[in-house]
N, CA, C and O atoms as a Maestro MAE file, in Angstrom:
{
 s_m_m2io_version
 :::
 2.0.0
}

f_m_ct {
 s_m_title
 :::
 protein
 m_atom[296] {
  # First column is atom index #
  i_m_mmod_type
  r_m_x_coord
  r_m_y_coord
  r_m_z_coord
  i_m_residue_number
  s_m_chain_name
  s_m_pdb_residue_name
  s_m_pdb_atom_name
  i_m_atomic_number
  :::
  1 25 -6.877 -4.415 -0.566 1 A "MET " " N  " 7
  2 3 -6.520 -5.650 -1.039 1 A "MET " " CA " 6
  3 2 -6.990 -6.005 -2.419 1 A "MET " " C  " 6
  4 15 -8.146 -5.860 -2.814 1 A "MET " " O  " 8
  5 25 -5.984 -6.483 -3.115 2 A "ALA " " N  " 7
  6 3 -6.461 -6.927 -4.453 2 A "ALA " " CA " 6
  7 2 -6.737 -8.199 -4.679 2 A "ALA " " C  " 6
  8 15 -5.923 -9.045 -4.308 2 A "ALA " " O  " 8
  9 25 -7.842 -8.553 -5.280 3 A "LYS " " N  " 7
  10 3 -7.883 -10.166 -5.519 3 A "LYS " " CA " 6
  11 2 -7.492 -10.287 -6.837 3 A "LYS " " C  " 6
  12 15 -7.217 -9.440 -7.688 3 A "LYS " " O  " 8
  13 25 -7.521 -11.753 -6.855 4 A "ALA " " N  " 7
  14 3 -6.908 -12.382 -8.104 4 A "ALA " " CA " 6
  15 2 -7.238 -11.816 -9.437 4 A "ALA " " C  " 6
  16 15 -6.354 -11.579 -10.261 4 A "ALA " " O  " 8
  17 25 -8.695 -11.561 -9.694 5 A "LYS " " N  " 7
  18 3 -8.939 -10.849 -10.790 5 A "LYS " " CA " 6
  19 2 -8.394 -9.580 -11.273 5 A "LYS " " C  " 6
  20 15 -8.103 -9.284 -12.432 5 A "LYS " " O  " 8
  21 25 -8.295 -8.858 -10.187 6 A "ALA " " N  " 7
  22 3 -7.951 -7.276 -10.373 6 A "ALA " " CA " 6
  23 2 -6.444 -7.386 -10.461 6 A "ALA " " C  " 6
  24 15 -5.835 -6.405 -10.889 6 A "ALA " " O  " 8
  25 25 -5.773 -8.473 -10.102 7 A "LEU " " N  " 7
  26 3 -4.185 -8.461 -10.191 7 A "LEU " " CA " 6
  27 2 -4.148 -9.101 -11.583 7 A "LEU " " C  " 6
  28 15 -3.161 -8.614 -12.134 7 A "LEU " " O  " 8
  29 25 -4.794 -10.022 -12.474 8 A "ALA " " N  " 7
  30 3 -4.743 -10.437 -13.690 8 A "ALA " " CA " 6
  31 2 -4.774 -8.933 -14.555 8 A "ALA " " C  " 6
  32 15 -3.944 -8.794 -15.453 8 A "ALA " " O  " 8
  33 25 -5.666 -7.909 -14.288 9 A "ASP " " N  " 7
  34 3 -5.620 -6.763 -15.287 9 A "ASP " " CA " 6
  35 2 -4.436 -6.033 -15.102 9 A "ASP " " C  " 6
  36 15 -4.151 -5.336 -16.076 9 A "ASP " " O  " 8
  37 25 -3.551 -5.967 -14.026 10 A "LEU " " N  " 7
  38 3 -2.376 -5.178 -14.098 10 A "LEU " " CA " 6
  39 2 -1.215 -5.671 -14.841 10 A "LEU " " C  " 6
  40 15 -1.022 -6.867 -15.056 10 A "LEU " " O  " 8
  41 25 -0.400 -4.669 -15.250 11 A "GLY " " N  " 7
  42 3 0.809 -5.223 -15.993 11 A "GLY " " CA " 6
  43 2 1.884 -5.372 -15.012 11 A "GLY " " C  " 6
  44 15 1.942 -5.047 -13.826 11 A "GLY " " O  " 8
  45 25 2.804 -5.999 -15.872 12 A "ASP " " N  " 7
  46 3 4.027 -6.775 -15.023 12 A "ASP " " CA " 6
  47 2 4.684 -5.582 -14.137 12 A "ASP " " C  " 6
  48 15 5.083 -5.884 -13.012 12 A "ASP " " O  " 8
  49 25 4.794 -4.471 -14.510 13 A "THR " " N  " 7
  50 3 5.483 -3.543 -13.797 13 A "THR " " CA " 6
  51 2 4.958 -3.197 -12.727 13 A "THR " " C  " 6
  52 15 5.595 -3.087 -11.679 13 A "THR " " O  " 8
  53 25 3.337 -2.908 -12.884 14 A "ASP " " N  " 7
  54 3 2.679 -2.518 -11.649 14 A "ASP " " CA " 6
  55 2 2.653 -3.968 -10.688 14 A "ASP " " C  " 6
  56 15 2.838 -3.823 -9.480 14 A "ASP " " O  " 8
  57 25 2.451 -5.182 -11.162 15 A "LEU " " N  " 7
  58 3 2.786 -6.246 -10.159 15 A "LEU " " CA " 6
  59 2 4.134 -6.192 -9.303 15 A "LEU " " C  " 6
  60 15 4.180 -6.483 -8.108 15 A "LEU " " O  " 8
  61 25 5.191 -5.795 -10.050 16 A "ILE " " N  " 7
  62 3 6.450 -5.912 -9.210 16 A "ILE " " CA " 6
  63 2 6.552 -4.565 -8.305 16 A "ILE " " C  " 6
  64 15 7.325 -4.482 -7.350 16 A "ILE " " O  " 8
  65 25 5.759 -3.617 -8.679 17 A "GLU " " N  " 7
  66 3 5.859 -2.441 -7.752 17 A "GLU " " CA " 6
  67 2 4.791 -2.902 -6.445 17 A "GLU " " C  " 6
  68 15 4.949 -2.452 -5.310 17 A "GLU " " O  " 8
  69 25 3.760 -3.809 -6.783 18 A "GLN " " N  " 7
  70 3 3.058 -3.878 -5.635 18 A "GLN " " CA " 6
  71 2 3.628 -4.902 -4.550 18 A "GLN " " C  " 6
  72 15 3.488 -4.911 -3.327 18 A "GLN " " O  " 8
  73 25 4.378 -5.838 -5.482 19 A "LEU " " N  " 7
  74 3 5.240 -6.840 -4.690 19 A "LEU " " CA " 6
  75 2 6.140 -6.350 -3.774 19 A "LEU " " C  " 6
  76 15 6.328 -6.875 -2.677 19 A "LEU " " O  " 8
  77 25 6.859 -5.103 -4.280 20 A "ALA " " N  " 7
  78 3 7.900 -4.516 -3.425 20 A "ALA " " CA " 6
  79 2 6.906 -3.678 -2.224 20 A "ALA " " C  " 6
  80 15 7.275 -3.616 -1.051 20 A "ALA " " O  " 8
  81 25 5.899 -3.196 -2.597 21 A "ASP " " N  " 7
  82 3 5.199 -2.449 -1.435 21 A "ASP " " CA " 6
  83 2 4.620 -3.348 -0.380 21 A "ASP " " C  " 6
  84 15 4.474 -2.913 0.763 21 A "ASP " " O  " 8
  85 25 4.291 -4.543 -0.688 22 A "HIS " " N  " 7
  86 3 3.678 -5.678 0.378 22 A "HIS " " CA " 6
  87 2 5.036 -6.053 0.974 22 A "HIS " " C  " 6
  88 15 5.002 -6.198 2.195 22 A "HIS " " O  " 8
  89 25 6.280 -6.252 0.362 23 A "LYS " " N  " 7
  90 3 7.247 -6.789 1.102 23 A "LYS " " CA " 6
  91 2 7.418 -5.743 2.298 23 A "LYS " " C  " 6
  92 15 7.334 -6.031 3.492 23 A "LYS " " O  " 8
  93 25 7.697 -4.352 1.712 24 A "GLU " " N  " 7
  94 3 7.903 -3.582 2.624 24 A "GLU " " CA " 6
  95 2 7.166 -3.349 3.855 24 A "GLU " " C  " 6
  96 15 7.619 -3.033 4.955 24 A "GLU " " O  " 8
  97 25 5.668 -3.602 3.422 25 A "SER " " N  " 7
  98 3 4.627 -3.652 4.481 25 A "SER " " CA " 6
  99 2 4.941 -4.808 5.562 25 A "SER " " C  " 6
  100 15 4.964 -4.587 6.773 25 A "SER " " O  " 8
  101 25 5.165 -5.996 5.011 26 A "LEU " " N  " 7
  102 3 5.558 -7.197 5.833 26 A "LEU " " CA " 6
  103 2 6.756 -6.958 6.513 26 A "LEU " " C  " 6
  104 15 6.779 -7.440 7.646 26 A "LEU " " O  " 8
  105 25 7.987 -6.221 6.074 27 A "PHE " " N  " 7
  106 3 9.118 -5.830 6.821 27 A "PHE " " CA " 6
  107 2 8.711 -4.863 8.102 27 A "PHE " " C  " 6
  108 15 9.217 -5.042 9.210 27 A "PHE " " O  " 8
  109 25 7.907 -3.993 7.880 28 A "ASN " " N  " 7
  110 3 7.541 -2.958 8.937 28 A "ASN " " CA " 6
  111 2 6.680 -3.494 9.994 28 A "ASN " " C  " 6
  112 15 6.871 -3.109 11.147 28 A "ASN " " O  " 8
  113 25 5.587 -4.494 9.686 29 A "LEU " " N  " 7
  114 3 4.839 -5.380 10.376 29 A "LEU " " CA " 6
  115 2 5.480 -6.115 11.316 29 A "LEU " " C  " 6
  116 15 5.068 -6.196 12.473 29 A "LEU " " O  " 8
  117 25 6.814 -6.857 10.770 30 A "ARG " " N  " 7
  118 3 7.437 -7.762 11.553 30 A "ARG " " CA " 6
  119 2 8.282 -6.817 12.584 30 A "ARG " " C  " 6
  120 15 8.430 -7.236 13.731 30 A "ARG " " O  " 8
  121 25 8.765 -5.728 12.265 31 A "PHE " " N  " 7
  122 3 9.562 -4.934 13.231 31 A "PHE " " CA " 6
  123 2 8.594 -4.363 14.012 31 A "PHE " " C  " 6
  124 15 9.137 -3.897 15.014 31 A "PHE " " O  " 8
  125 25 7.225 -4.156 14.020 32 A "GLN " " N  " 7
  126 3 6.452 -3.753 15.013 32 A "GLN " " CA " 6
  127 2 6.092 -4.946 16.000 32 A "GLN " " C  " 6
  128 15 5.983 -4.824 17.221 32 A "GLN " " O  " 8
  129 25 5.932 -6.065 15.308 33 A "PHE " " N  " 7
  130 3 5.671 -7.161 15.954 33 A "PHE " " CA " 6
  131 2 6.574 -7.657 16.959 33 A "PHE " " C  " 6
  132 15 6.164 -8.055 18.049 33 A "PHE " " O  " 8
  133 25 8.013 -7.648 16.573 34 A "ALA " " N  " 7
  134 3 9.177 -7.710 17.459 34 A "ALA " " CA " 6
  135 2 9.455 -6.807 18.659 34 A "ALA " " C  " 6
  136 15 9.809 -7.204 19.769 34 A "ALA " " O  " 8
  137 25 9.244 -5.511 18.281 35 A "THR " " N  " 7
  138 3 9.240 -4.659 19.208 35 A "THR " " CA " 6
  139 2 7.930 -4.537 20.335 35 A "THR " " C  " 6
  140 15 7.927 -3.784 21.309 35 A "THR " " O  " 8
  141 25 6.944 -5.376 19.982 36 A "GLY " " N  " 7
  142 3 5.808 -5.381 20.905 36 A "GLY " " CA " 6
  143 2 4.765 -4.230 20.313 36 A "GLY " " C  " 6
  144 15 3.775 -4.052 21.023 36 A "GLY " " O  " 8
  145 25 4.842 -3.536 19.273 37 A "GLN " " N  " 7
  146 3 3.972 -2.423 19.109 37 A "GLN " " CA " 6
  147 2 2.774 -2.923 18.118 37 A "GLN " " C  " 6
  148 15 1.775 -2.252 17.859 37 A "GLN " " O  " 8
  149 25 3.028 -4.083 17.669 38 A "LEU " " N  " 7
  150 3 1.947 -4.472 16.663 38 A "LEU " " CA " 6
  151 2 0.447 -4.738 17.320 38 A "LEU " " C  " 6
  152 15 0.230 -5.681 18.080 38 A "LEU " " O  " 8
  153 25 -0.557 -3.769 16.919 39 A "GLU " " N  " 7
  154 3 -1.649 -4.403 17.774 39 A "GLU " " CA " 6
  155 2 -2.676 -5.403 16.990 39 A "GLU " " C  " 6
  156 15 -3.306 -6.278 17.584 39 A "GLU " " O  " 8
  157 25 -2.775 -5.159 15.524 40 A "ASP " " N  " 7
  158 3 -3.321 -6.304 14.844 40 A "ASP " " CA " 6
  159 2 -2.387 -7.246 14.144 40 A "ASP " " C  " 6
  160 15 -1.725 -6.936 13.153 40 A "ASP " " O  " 8
  161 25 -2.380 -8.500 14.771 41 A "SER " " N  " 7
  162 3 -1.581 -9.470 14.315 41 A "SER " " CA " 6
  163 2 -1.979 -10.075 13.013 41 A "SER " " C  " 6
  164 15 -1.179 -10.472 12.166 41 A "SER " " O  " 8
  165 25 -3.184 -10.113 12.926 42 A "ALA " " N  " 7
  166 3 -3.836 -10.552 11.538 42 A "ALA " " CA " 6
  167 2 -3.209 -9.798 10.291 42 A "ALA " " C  " 6
  168 15 -3.097 -10.386 9.215 42 A "ALA " " O  " 8
  169 25 -2.868 -8.695 10.433 43 A "ALA " " N  " 7
  170 3 -2.434 -8.046 9.460 43 A "ALA " " CA " 6
  171 2 -1.069 -8.666 8.718 43 A "ALA " " C  " 6
  172 15 -0.837 -8.567 7.513 43 A "ALA " " O  " 8
  173 25 -0.283 -9.277 9.631 44 A "LEU " " N  " 7
  174 3 0.820 -10.174 9.150 44 A "LEU " " CA " 6
  175 2 0.348 -11.171 8.183 44 A "LEU " " C  " 6
  176 15 0.876 -11.266 7.075 44 A "LEU " " O  " 8
  177 25 -0.621 -11.912 8.554 45 A "LYS " " N  " 7
  178 3 -1.301 -12.910 7.688 45 A "LYS " " CA " 6
  179 2 -1.564 -12.249 6.355 45 A "LYS " " C  " 6
  180 15 -0.941 -12.556 5.339 45 A "LYS " " O  " 8
  181 25 -2.475 -11.364 6.394 46 A "ALA " " N  " 7
  182 3 -3.155 -10.737 5.090 46 A "ALA " " CA " 6
  183 2 -1.977 -10.028 4.303 46 A "ALA " " C  " 6
  184 15 -2.115 -9.957 3.082 46 A "ALA " " O  " 8
  185 25 -0.883 -9.519 4.848 47 A "VAL " " N  " 7
  186 3 0.166 -9.340 3.806 47 A "VAL " " CA " 6
  187 2 0.756 -10.276 3.109 47 A "VAL " " C  " 6
  188 15 1.010 -10.138 1.913 47 A "VAL " " O  " 8
  189 25 1.069 -11.453 3.872 48 A "LYS " " N  " 7
  190 3 1.589 -12.435 3.241 48 A "LYS " " CA " 6
  191 2 0.797 -13.147 2.256 48 A "LYS " " C  " 6
  192 15 1.362 -13.785 1.367 48 A "LYS " " O  " 8
  193 25 -0.551 -13.086 2.348 49 A "LYS " " N  " 7
  194 3 -1.303 -13.619 1.498 49 A "LYS " " CA " 6
  195 2 -1.195 -12.725 0.221 49 A "LYS " " C  " 6
  196 15 -1.227 -13.274 -0.881 49 A "LYS " " O  " 8
  197 25 -1.087 -11.563 0.310 50 A "GLU " " N  " 7
  198 3 -1.017 -10.577 -0.706 50 A "GLU " " CA " 6
  199 2 0.059 -10.746 -1.675 50 A "GLU " " C  " 6
  200 15 -0.010 -10.645 -2.900 50 A "GLU " " O  " 8
  201 25 1.163 -11.046 -0.868 51 A "ILE " " N  " 7
  202 3 2.413 -11.213 -1.522 51 A "ILE " " CA " 6
  203 2 2.435 -12.609 -2.465 51 A "ILE " " C  " 6
  204 15 3.036 -12.761 -3.528 51 A "ILE " " O  " 8
  205 25 1.635 -13.536 -1.781 52 A "ALA " " N  " 7
  206 3 1.591 -14.764 -2.543 52 A "ALA " " CA " 6
  207 2 0.549 -14.505 -3.737 52 A "ALA " " C  " 6
  208 15 0.840 -14.988 -4.831 52 A "ALA " " O  " 8
  209 25 -0.290 -13.993 -3.644 53 A "ARG " " N  " 7
  210 3 -1.259 -13.752 -4.816 53 A "ARG " " CA " 6
  211 2 -0.350 -13.253 -5.901 53 A "ARG " " C  " 6
  212 15 -0.223 -13.817 -6.988 53 A "ARG " " O  " 8
  213 25 0.378 -11.972 -5.473 54 A "VAL " " N  " 7
  214 3 1.038 -11.452 -6.753 54 A "VAL " " CA " 6
  215 2 2.153 -12.405 -7.086 54 A "VAL " " C  " 6
  216 15 2.378 -12.471 -8.294 54 A "VAL " " O  " 8
  217 25 2.864 -13.118 -6.360 55 A "LEU " " N  " 7
  218 3 3.765 -13.952 -7.062 55 A "LEU " " CA " 6
  219 2 3.114 -15.069 -7.918 55 A "LEU " " C  " 6
  220 15 3.548 -15.551 -8.964 55 A "LEU " " O  " 8
  221 25 2.103 -15.341 -7.318 56 A "THR " " N  " 7
  222 3 1.312 -16.570 -8.245 56 A "THR " " CA " 6
  223 2 1.036 -15.837 -9.582 56 A "THR " " C  " 6
  224 15 1.235 -16.416 -10.650 56 A "THR " " O  " 8
  225 25 0.666 -14.808 -9.537 57 A "GLU " " N  " 7
  226 3 0.051 -14.169 -10.980 57 A "GLU " " CA " 6
  227 2 1.295 -13.920 -11.682 57 A "GLU " " C  " 6
  228 15 1.208 -13.894 -12.910 57 A "GLU " " O  " 8
  229 25 2.494 -13.720 -11.133 58 A "LEU " " N  " 7
  230 3 3.896 -13.413 -11.870 58 A "LEU " " CA " 6
  231 2 4.253 -14.805 -12.461 58 A "LEU " " C  " 6
  232 15 4.861 -14.939 -13.523 58 A "LEU " " O  " 8
  233 25 3.856 -15.751 -11.742 59 A "ARG " " N  " 7
  234 3 4.611 -17.177 -12.039 59 A "ARG " " CA " 6
  235 2 3.677 -17.874 -13.113 59 A "ARG " " C  " 6
  236 15 4.050 -18.633 -14.007 59 A "ARG " " O  " 8
  237 25 2.326 -17.439 -12.828 60 A "ALA " " N  " 7
  238 3 1.249 -17.856 -14.063 60 A "ALA " " CA " 6
  239 2 1.827 -17.261 -15.590 60 A "ALA " " C  " 6
  240 15 1.998 -18.001 -16.559 60 A "ALA " " O  " 8
  241 25 2.061 -15.938 -15.599 61 A "ARG " " N  " 7
  242 3 2.499 -15.179 -16.608 61 A "ARG " " CA " 6
  243 2 3.718 -15.902 -17.115 61 A "ARG " " C  " 6
  244 15 3.766 -16.198 -18.308 61 A "ARG " " O  " 8
  245 25 4.700 -16.205 -16.311 62 A "GLU " " N  " 7
  246 3 5.941 -16.691 -16.808 62 A "GLU " " CA " 6
  247 2 5.682 -18.052 -17.505 62 A "GLU " " C  " 6
  248 15 6.291 -18.409 -18.513 62 A "GLU " " O  " 8
  249 25 4.774 -18.741 -16.913 63 A "ILE " " N  " 7
  250 3 4.626 -20.196 -17.330 63 A "ILE " " CA " 6
  251 2 3.780 -20.012 -18.848 63 A "ILE " " C  " 6
  252 15 4.052 -20.691 -19.838 63 A "ILE " " O  " 8
  253 25 2.922 -19.167 -18.815 64 A "ALA " " N  " 7
  254 3 2.267 -18.882 -20.081 64 A "ALA " " CA " 6
  255 2 3.167 -18.318 -21.269 64 A "ALA " " C  " 6
  256 15 2.989 -18.659 -22.439 64 A "ALA " " O  " 8
  257 25 4.097 -17.472 -20.879 65 A "ASP " " N  " 7
  258 3 4.959 -17.061 -21.724 65 A "ASP " " CA " 6
  259 2 5.950 -18.171 -22.254 65 A "ASP " " C  " 6
  260 15 6.309 -18.053 -23.425 65 A "ASP " " O  " 8
  261 25 6.378 -19.122 -21.599 66 A "ALA " " N  " 7
  262 3 7.184 -20.215 -21.801 66 A "ALA " " CA " 6
  263 2 6.424 -21.029 -22.682 66 A "ALA " " C  " 6
  264 15 6.985 -21.429 -23.702 66 A "ALA " " O  " 8
  265 25 5.033 -21.398 -22.422 67 A "GLU " " N  " 7
  266 3 4.418 -22.335 -23.415 67 A "GLU " " CA " 6
  267 2 4.044 -21.529 -24.559 67 A "GLU " " C  " 6
  268 15 3.724 -22.257 -25.499 67 A "GLU " " O  " 8
  269 25 3.969 -20.356 -24.814 68 A "ALA " " N  " 7
  270 3 3.760 -19.631 -26.050 68 A "ALA " " CA " 6
  271 2 5.190 -19.680 -26.774 68 A "ALA " " C  " 6
  272 15 5.222 -19.891 -27.986 68 A "ALA " " O  " 8
  273 25 6.278 -19.503 -26.106 69 A "LEU " " N  " 7
  274 3 7.574 -19.545 -26.781 69 A "LEU " " CA " 6
  275 2 7.808 -21.053 -27.380 69 A "LEU " " C  " 6
  276 15 8.234 -21.315 -28.505 69 A "LEU " " O  " 8
  277 25 7.446 -21.934 -26.409 70 A "GLU " " N  " 7
  278 3 7.460 -23.310 -26.898 70 A "GLU " " CA " 6
  279 2 6.599 -23.774 -28.147 70 A "GLU " " C  " 6
  280 15 7.015 -24.531 -29.024 70 A "GLU " " O  " 8
  281 25 5.340 -23.207 -28.096 71 A "ASN " " N  " 7
  282 3 4.461 -23.515 -29.276 71 A "ASN " " CA " 6
  283 2 4.803 -22.956 -30.538 71 A "ASN " " C  " 6
  284 15 4.585 -23.461 -31.639 71 A "ASN " " O  " 8
  285 25 5.471 -21.648 -30.237 72 A "SER " " N  " 7
  286 3 5.710 -20.924 -31.469 72 A "SER " " CA " 6
  287 2 7.052 -21.630 -32.316 72 A "SER " " C  " 6
  288 15 7.321 -21.421 -33.499 72 A "SER " " O  " 8
  289 25 7.781 -22.488 -31.401 73 A "ASN " " N  " 7
  290 3 9.087 -22.974 -31.908 73 A "ASN " " CA " 6
  291 2 8.807 -24.233 -32.360 73 A "ASN " " C  " 6
  292 15 9.745 -24.909 -32.784 73 A "ASN " " O  " 8
  293 25 7.423 -24.790 -32.348 74 A "GLY " " N  " 7
  294 3 6.892 -26.098 -32.580 74 A "GLY " " CA " 6
  295 2 7.683 -27.322 -32.517 74 A "GLY " " C  " 6
  296 15 7.151 -28.412 -32.729 74 A "GLY " " O  " 8
  :::
 }
 m_bond[295] {
  # First column is bond index #
  i_m_from
  i_m_to
  i_m_order
  :::
  1 1 2 1
  2 2 3 1
  3 3 4 2
  4 3 5 1
  5 5 6 1
  6 6 7 1
  7 7 8 2
  8 7 9 1
  9 9 10 1
  10 10 11 1
  11 11 12 2
  12 11 13 1
  13 13 14 1
  14 14 15 1
  15 15 16 2
  16 15 17 1
  17 17 18 1
  18 18 19 1
  19 19 20 2
  20 19 21 1
  21 21 22 1
  22 22 23 1
  23 23 24 2
  24 23 25 1
  25 25 26 1
  26 26 27 1
  27 27 28 2
  28 27 29 1
  29 29 30 1
  30 30 31 1
  31 31 32 2
  32 31 33 1
  33 33 34 1
  34 34 35 1
  35 35 36 2
  36 35 37 1
  37 37 38 1
  38 38 39 1
  39 39 40 2
  40 39 41 1
  41 41 42 1
  42 42 43 1
  43 43 44 2
  44 43 45 1
  45 45 46 1
  46 46 47 1
  47 47 48 2
  48 47 49 1
  49 49 50 1
  50 50 51 1
  51 51 52 2
  52 51 53 1
  53 53 54 1
  54 54 55 1
  55 55 56 2
  56 55 57 1
  57 57 58 1
  58 58 59 1
  59 59 60 2
  60 59 61 1
  61 61 62 1
  62 62 63 1
  63 63 64 2
  64 63 65 1
  65 65 66 1
  66 66 67 1
  67 67 68 2
  68 67 69 1
  69 69 70 1
  70 70 71 1
  71 71 72 2
  72 71 73 1
  73 73 74 1
  74 74 75 1
  75 75 76 2
  76 75 77 1
  77 77 78 1
  78 78 79 1
  79 79 80 2
  80 79 81 1
  81 81 82 1
  82 82 83 1
  83 83 84 2
  84 83 85 1
  85 85 86 1
  86 86 87 1
  87 87 88 2
  88 87 89 1
  89 89 90 1
  90 90 91 1
  91 91 92 2
  92 91 93 1
  93 93 94 1
  94 94 95 1
  95 95 96 2
  96 95 97 1
  97 97 98 1
  98 98 99 1
  99 99 100 2
  100 99 101 1
  101 101 102 1
  102 102 103 1
  103 103 104 2
  104 103 105 1
  105 105 106 1
  106 106 107 1
  107 107 108 2
  108 107 109 1
  109 109 110 1
  110 110 111 1
  111 111 112 2
  112 111 113 1
  113 113 114 1
  114 114 115 1
  115 115 116 2
  116 115 117 1
  117 117 118 1
  118 118 119 1
  119 119 120 2
  120 119 121 1
  121 121 122 1
  122 122 123 1
  123 123 124 2
  124 123 125 1
  125 125 126 1
  126 126 127 1
  127 127 128 2
  128 127 129 1
  129 129 130 1
  130 130 131 1
  131 131 132 2
  132 131 133 1
  133 133 134 1
  134 134 135 1
  135 135 136 2
  136 135 137 1
  137 137 138 1
  138 138 139 1
  139 139 140 2
  140 139 141 1
  141 141 142 1
  142 142 143 1
  143 143 144 2
  144 143 145 1
  145 145 146 1
  146 146 147 1
  147 147 148 2
  148 147 149 1
  149 149 150 1
  150 150 151 1
  151 151 152 2
  152 151 153 1
  153 153 154 1
  154 154 155 1
  155 155 156 2
  156 155 157 1
  157 157 158 1
  158 158 159 1
  159 159 160 2
  160 159 161 1
  161 161 162 1
  162 162 163 1
  163 163 164 2
  164 163 165 1
  165 165 166 1
  166 166 167 1
  167 167 168 2
  168 167 169 1
  169 169 170 1
  170 170 171 1
  171 171 172 2
  172 171 173 1
  173 173 174 1
  174 174 175 1
  175 175 176 2
  176 175 177 1
  177 177 178 1
  178 178 179 1
  179 179 180 2
  180 179 181 1
  181 181 182 1
  182 182 183 1
  183 183 184 2
  184 183 185 1
  185 185 186 1
  186 186 187 1
  187 187 188 2
  188 187 189 1
  189 189 190 1
  190 190 191 1
  191 191 192 2
  192 191 193 1
  193 193 194 1
  194 194 195 1
  195 195 196 2
  196 195 197 1
  197 197 198 1
  198 198 199 1
  199 199 200 2
  200 199 201 1
  201 201 202 1
  202 202 203 1
  203 203 204 2
  204 203 205 1
  205 205 206 1
  206 206 207 1
  207 207 208 2
  208 207 209 1
  209 209 210 1
  210 210 211 1
  211 211 212 2
  212 211 213 1
  213 213 214 1
  214 214 215 1
  215 215 216 2
  216 215 217 1
  217 217 218 1
  218 218 219 1
  219 219 220 2
  220 219 221 1
  221 221 222 1
  222 222 223 1
  223 223 224 2
  224 223 225 1
  225 225 226 1
  226 226 227 1
  227 227 228 2
  228 227 229 1
  229 229 230 1
  230 230 231 1
  231 231 232 2
  232 231 233 1
  233 233 234 1
  234 234 235 1
  235 235 236 2
  236 235 237 1
  237 237 238 1
  238 238 239 1
  239 239 240 2
  240 239 241 1
  241 241 242 1
  242 242 243 1
  243 243 244 2
  244 243 245 1
  245 245 246 1
  246 246 247 1
  247 247 248 2
  248 247 249 1
  249 249 250 1
  250 250 251 1
  251 251 252 2
  252 251 253 1
  253 253 254 1
  254 254 255 1
  255 255 256 2
  256 255 257 1
  257 257 258 1
  258 258 259 1
  259 259 260 2
  260 259 261 1
  261 261 262 1
  262 262 263 1
  263 263 264 2
  264 263 265 1
  265 265 266 1
  266 266 267 1
  267 267 268 2
  268 267 269 1
  269 269 270 1
  270 270 271 1
  271 271 272 2
  272 271 273 1
  273 273 274 1
  274 274 275 1
  275 275 276 2
  276 275 277 1
  277 277 278 1
  278 278 279 1
  279 279 280 2
  280 279 281 1
  281 281 282 1
  282 282 283 1
  283 283 284 2
  284 283 285 1
  285 285 286 1
  286 286 287 1
  287 287 288 2
  288 287 289 1
  289 289 290 1
  290 290 291 1
  291 291 292 2
  292 291 293 1
  293 293 294 1
  294 294 295 1
  295 295 296 2
  :::
 }
}
C-alpha cells in the first residue's frame, strides 16, 4: 500500500492506473463479501483508504494546476 509521499512521486497516468486497480480490487472484495467468501473484512477498509489517498492526491494536483493558471493570468 502506497503512502501519501510515495503517491506524490508518481505521475498522473500512474495514479489513474492505481486508482483503476484499487477500484477493481474493491469490486472483487465486495463480491467476495456478498457471497460469504471474504475472510479478511479489514481488506475492504484498507482498499477504500487507498482509493481515498489516490483521489486526494489527484485533487490536490488539480487545485495546484488551477491556482497556477489563475496566477499566470494575473
